[in-house]
PLY file of the C-alpha trace (Angstrom):
ply
format ascii 1.0
element vertex 273
property float x
property float y
property float z
element edge 272
property int vertex1
property int vertex2
end_header
0.96 -28.30 -37.46
3.38 -30.71 -35.79
4.51 -30.50 -32.15
8.04 -29.35 -32.98
6.81 -26.40 -35.02
4.28 -25.34 -32.40
6.89 -25.40 -29.64
8.98 -22.81 -31.44
6.09 -20.32 -31.24
6.36 -20.20 -27.45
9.98 -21.16 -26.78
13.17 -20.65 -28.80
15.06 -23.64 -30.12
18.08 -24.64 -28.06
17.68 -21.88 -25.49
20.87 -21.48 -23.46
21.19 -17.71 -23.25
23.38 -16.04 -20.62
21.83 -14.01 -17.83
21.57 -10.29 -18.37
24.21 -8.48 -16.33
22.41 -5.16 -16.55
19.49 -5.46 -14.16
18.05 -2.03 -15.02
18.06 -2.85 -18.71
16.51 -6.23 -17.95
13.74 -4.57 -15.95
13.05 -2.14 -18.77
12.85 -4.98 -21.26
10.63 -7.07 -19.01
8.20 -4.18 -18.49
8.13 -3.56 -22.23
7.28 -7.19 -22.85
4.66 -7.18 -20.11
2.92 -4.23 -21.78
2.98 -6.03 -25.15
1.50 -9.21 -23.69
-1.17 -7.20 -21.87
-2.29 -5.62 -25.14
-2.59 -8.98 -26.92
-5.02 -11.84 -26.51
-2.40 -14.54 -26.60
0.88 -13.99 -28.43
3.54 -16.33 -29.75
7.17 -15.88 -28.85
7.95 -14.73 -32.38
5.23 -12.08 -32.21
6.50 -10.80 -28.85
10.06 -10.80 -30.14
9.07 -8.82 -33.23
6.98 -6.26 -31.35
9.61 -5.71 -28.65
12.56 -5.64 -31.00
14.34 -8.22 -28.85
15.93 -11.49 -29.86
13.73 -14.50 -29.20
16.17 -15.83 -26.59
16.14 -12.52 -24.69
12.36 -12.22 -24.89
12.00 -15.78 -23.64
14.26 -15.07 -20.68
12.11 -12.08 -19.76
8.90 -14.07 -20.20
10.01 -16.95 -18.01
11.01 -14.55 -15.25
7.61 -12.84 -15.45
5.96 -16.26 -15.50
7.76 -17.23 -12.28
6.12 -14.22 -10.62
2.67 -14.92 -12.04
2.77 -11.85 -14.29
2.35 -13.83 -17.52
1.11 -17.32 -18.32
2.13 -19.80 -21.01
-0.51 -22.04 -22.57
1.20 -25.29 -23.56
-1.68 -26.33 -25.81
-1.54 -23.39 -28.20
1.98 -22.22 -27.30
0.86 -18.66 -26.61
1.76 -16.20 -23.88
-0.93 -14.17 -22.11
-1.23 -11.86 -19.13
-1.07 -13.53 -15.69
-3.33 -13.44 -12.67
-0.79 -11.53 -10.58
-1.23 -8.47 -12.78
-4.95 -8.57 -11.98
-4.15 -8.60 -8.27
-1.90 -5.56 -8.64
-4.45 -3.75 -10.76
-7.16 -4.50 -8.22
-4.93 -3.05 -5.51
-4.65 0.18 -7.50
-8.42 0.31 -7.97
-8.99 -0.27 -4.27
-6.69 2.61 -3.43
-8.35 4.86 -6.00
-11.79 3.99 -4.64
-10.55 4.57 -1.12
-9.20 8.04 -1.92
-12.30 9.11 -3.85
-14.83 7.91 -1.31
-12.93 9.08 1.75
-12.75 12.65 0.50
-16.21 13.75 1.63
-15.75 12.08 5.01
-12.42 13.85 5.47
-13.99 17.18 4.55
-16.66 16.72 7.20
-14.09 15.62 9.75
-11.99 18.71 9.10
-15.03 20.94 9.51
-16.08 19.25 12.77
-12.65 19.30 14.40
-11.20 22.42 12.81
-8.00 20.49 12.06
-6.40 18.91 9.00
-7.77 15.49 8.05
-5.46 12.88 6.51
-5.81 9.58 4.71
-2.98 7.05 4.77
-2.55 3.52 3.46
-0.42 0.77 4.92
2.53 -0.51 2.93
4.93 -3.30 3.95
6.98 -1.23 6.38
5.37 2.20 6.61
2.29 4.35 6.14
1.95 6.39 2.96
-0.20 9.53 3.07
-2.36 9.66 -0.06
-4.84 12.47 0.58
-5.38 15.45 2.86
-8.03 18.09 3.55
-6.34 21.08 5.13
-7.82 23.23 7.85
-8.25 26.95 7.29
-6.14 27.72 10.35
-2.94 29.67 9.70
-0.84 27.10 11.58
-1.64 23.62 10.34
-0.23 20.20 9.60
0.80 19.40 6.04
1.73 16.04 4.53
2.53 16.01 0.85
0.87 13.04 -0.92
3.39 10.21 -1.00
4.92 11.18 2.35
5.94 8.07 4.28
5.87 7.62 8.03
7.02 4.67 10.18
4.25 2.58 11.72
5.42 3.08 15.29
5.66 6.87 15.02
2.41 7.54 13.19
-1.17 7.78 14.41
-2.44 5.84 11.42
0.45 3.41 11.66
-0.26 2.58 15.28
-3.99 2.25 14.54
-3.13 -0.33 11.89
-0.66 -2.21 14.09
-3.22 -2.40 16.91
-5.46 -4.58 14.73
-2.79 -6.99 13.48
-1.76 -10.27 15.05
1.26 -9.90 17.40
3.38 -12.11 15.14
2.68 -9.85 12.17
3.47 -6.77 14.26
6.76 -8.31 15.33
7.71 -9.06 11.74
6.96 -5.49 10.65
8.88 -3.92 13.51
11.91 -6.17 13.03
12.02 -5.17 9.39
11.34 -1.45 9.82
13.01 -0.85 13.18
11.97 1.50 15.97
13.78 4.71 15.18
13.53 7.41 17.83
12.42 10.74 16.38
11.58 12.71 19.54
11.71 12.19 23.28
8.15 10.86 23.06
8.70 8.25 20.34
7.71 4.77 21.51
10.98 3.13 20.52
10.79 0.25 23.00
8.63 -2.83 22.39
6.94 -2.97 25.84
5.80 0.67 25.70
4.56 0.31 22.13
2.77 -2.98 22.88
0.93 -1.38 25.81
-0.12 1.56 23.64
-1.37 -0.78 20.89
-3.52 -2.67 23.41
-5.12 0.60 24.54
-5.68 1.68 20.93
-7.43 -1.56 20.01
-9.72 -1.32 23.01
-10.89 2.27 22.48
-10.73 2.30 18.66
-8.42 5.26 18.05
-4.76 6.16 18.48
-2.75 9.22 19.44
0.58 10.30 18.03
1.59 12.55 20.90
4.56 14.45 19.43
6.10 11.06 18.61
7.14 12.02 15.07
7.20 15.81 15.07
7.59 18.02 18.17
4.61 20.29 18.75
2.24 18.14 16.67
-0.48 15.72 17.78
-2.42 13.31 15.62
-5.54 11.26 16.36
-6.23 8.31 14.04
-8.40 5.26 13.47
-8.03 2.29 11.15
-9.89 1.54 7.92
-10.63 -2.10 7.12
-11.13 -4.09 3.92
-13.75 -6.73 3.20
-11.78 -9.29 5.20
-11.62 -7.17 8.33
-7.94 -6.40 7.74
-6.57 -2.91 8.48
-5.42 -1.32 5.22
-4.86 2.27 6.34
-6.58 4.93 8.33
-8.02 8.39 8.78
-6.43 10.93 11.08
-6.72 14.48 12.33
-3.52 16.37 13.00
-2.70 19.77 14.39
-0.45 21.73 16.72
-0.47 20.74 20.38
-1.73 24.19 21.37
-5.04 23.32 19.66
-5.10 19.52 19.80
-4.78 19.53 23.58
-4.99 16.46 25.86
-8.43 17.70 26.93
-9.69 17.60 23.31
-8.54 14.06 22.62
-11.66 12.51 24.17
-13.75 14.70 21.86
-11.74 14.19 18.66
-11.06 10.48 19.10
-14.65 9.25 18.67
-15.11 11.59 15.69
-12.10 10.09 13.95
-13.21 6.57 14.84
-16.65 7.24 13.33
-15.09 8.75 10.20
-12.87 5.69 9.70
-15.88 3.40 10.23
-17.81 5.35 7.59
-14.97 5.02 5.06
-14.76 1.30 5.86
-18.48 0.98 5.11
-18.22 2.99 1.91
-15.53 0.71 0.44
-17.37 -2.46 1.46
-15.09 -3.20 4.38
-15.84 -4.95 7.63
-14.73 -3.41 10.92
-12.52 -5.54 13.11
-14.30 -6.84 16.25
0 1
1 2
2 3
3 4
4 5
5 6
6 7
7 8
8 9
9 10
10 11
11 12
12 13
13 14
14 15
15 16
16 17
17 18
18 19
19 20
20 21
21 22
22 23
23 24
24 25
25 26
26 27
27 28
28 29
29 30
30 31
31 32
32 33
33 34
34 35
35 36
36 37
37 38
38 39
39 40
40 41
41 42
42 43
43 44
44 45
45 46
46 47
47 48
48 49
49 50
50 51
51 52
52 53
53 54
54 55
55 56
56 57
57 58
58 59
59 60
60 61
61 62
62 63
63 64
64 65
65 66
66 67
67 68
68 69
69 70
70 71
71 72
72 73
73 74
74 75
75 76
76 77
77 78
78 79
79 80
80 81
81 82
82 83
83 84
84 85
85 86
86 87
87 88
88 89
89 90
90 91
91 92
92 93
93 94
94 95
95 96
96 97
97 98
98 99
99 100
100 101
101 102
102 103
103 104
104 105
105 106
106 107
107 108
108 109
109 110
110 111
111 112
112 113
113 114
114 115
115 116
116 117
117 118
118 119
119 120
120 121
121 122
122 123
123 124
124 125
125 126
126 127
127 128
128 129
129 130
130 131
131 132
132 133
133 134
134 135
135 136
136 137
137 138
138 139
139 140
140 141
141 142
142 143
143 144
144 145
145 146
146 147
147 148
148 149
149 150
150 151
151 152
152 153
153 154
154 155
155 156
156 157
157 158
158 159
159 160
160 161
161 162
162 163
163 164
164 165
165 166
166 167
167 168
168 169
169 170
170 171
171 172
172 173
173 174
174 175
175 176
176 177
177 178
178 179
179 180
180 181
181 182
182 183
183 184
184 185
185 186
186 187
187 188
188 189
189 190
190 191
191 192
192 193
193 194
194 195
195 196
196 197
197 198
198 199
199 200
200 201
201 202
202 203
203 204
204 205
205 206
206 207
207 208
208 209
209 210
210 211
211 212
212 213
213 214
214 215
215 216
216 217
217 218
218 219
219 220
220 221
221 222
222 223
223 224
224 225
225 226
226 227
227 228
228 229
229 230
230 231
231 232
232 233
233 234
234 235
235 236
236 237
237 238
238 239
239 240
240 241
241 242
242 243
243 244
244 245
245 246
246 247
247 248
248 249
249 250
250 251
251 252
252 253
253 254
254 255
255 256
256 257
257 258
258 259
259 260
260 261
261 262
262 263
263 264
264 265
265 266
266 267
267 268
268 269
269 270
270 271
271 272
């Protein structure tokens, strides 16, 4: 097979197609193509075009965009498209989260039983904490976070526990992007006050959300770390201030810190020094 013929299997002849003005439609097409490539073991452009029902020029435009993001790869020797390394990274992130949720469950159950309050598990995203699991207390009045609930770093026990173990430059970048919205009179919406609190948190190993997000609610949290010693989320205990009193913080804090350390160990993480 000559070089000219082989090239047409991976790239269309004389490609000069216009950009797609409908970004939502483009995204839908790109995801469809990504799924097709993922199912194959190396596909030519004509095969991808046929399976997707898209013109070769359109399919190629989608493929090159995905290639720029590492989602697909093009082998110039055999002129075939295959799945890219970036999809592995994203899939591994999903598996890490799934493993985290599964393995943390028993620790959270024990933490709830020891403290008598609701135990939570949250993971750190770019600009917030996302609650992914919860074990509720049997108390009539209790905290409740629906899975998927998001909370700002600066106004969350888990969020502050994560920030406390990041480099100051990284913290500054996050806060500039997310802002320091004031939710209650106790929200740490000024950099100096928040920085002081983060220093205390790092030293003792656990944080307190003292009615900083919701009036009448306190939360005690500690960070969970990955295999590189990076904070990826945390475990917390939350409840009404009438039960989670200032006097109980010294009792609950070490329990939460130990629970987070246990989850870190269970997922193969390494605690930050």
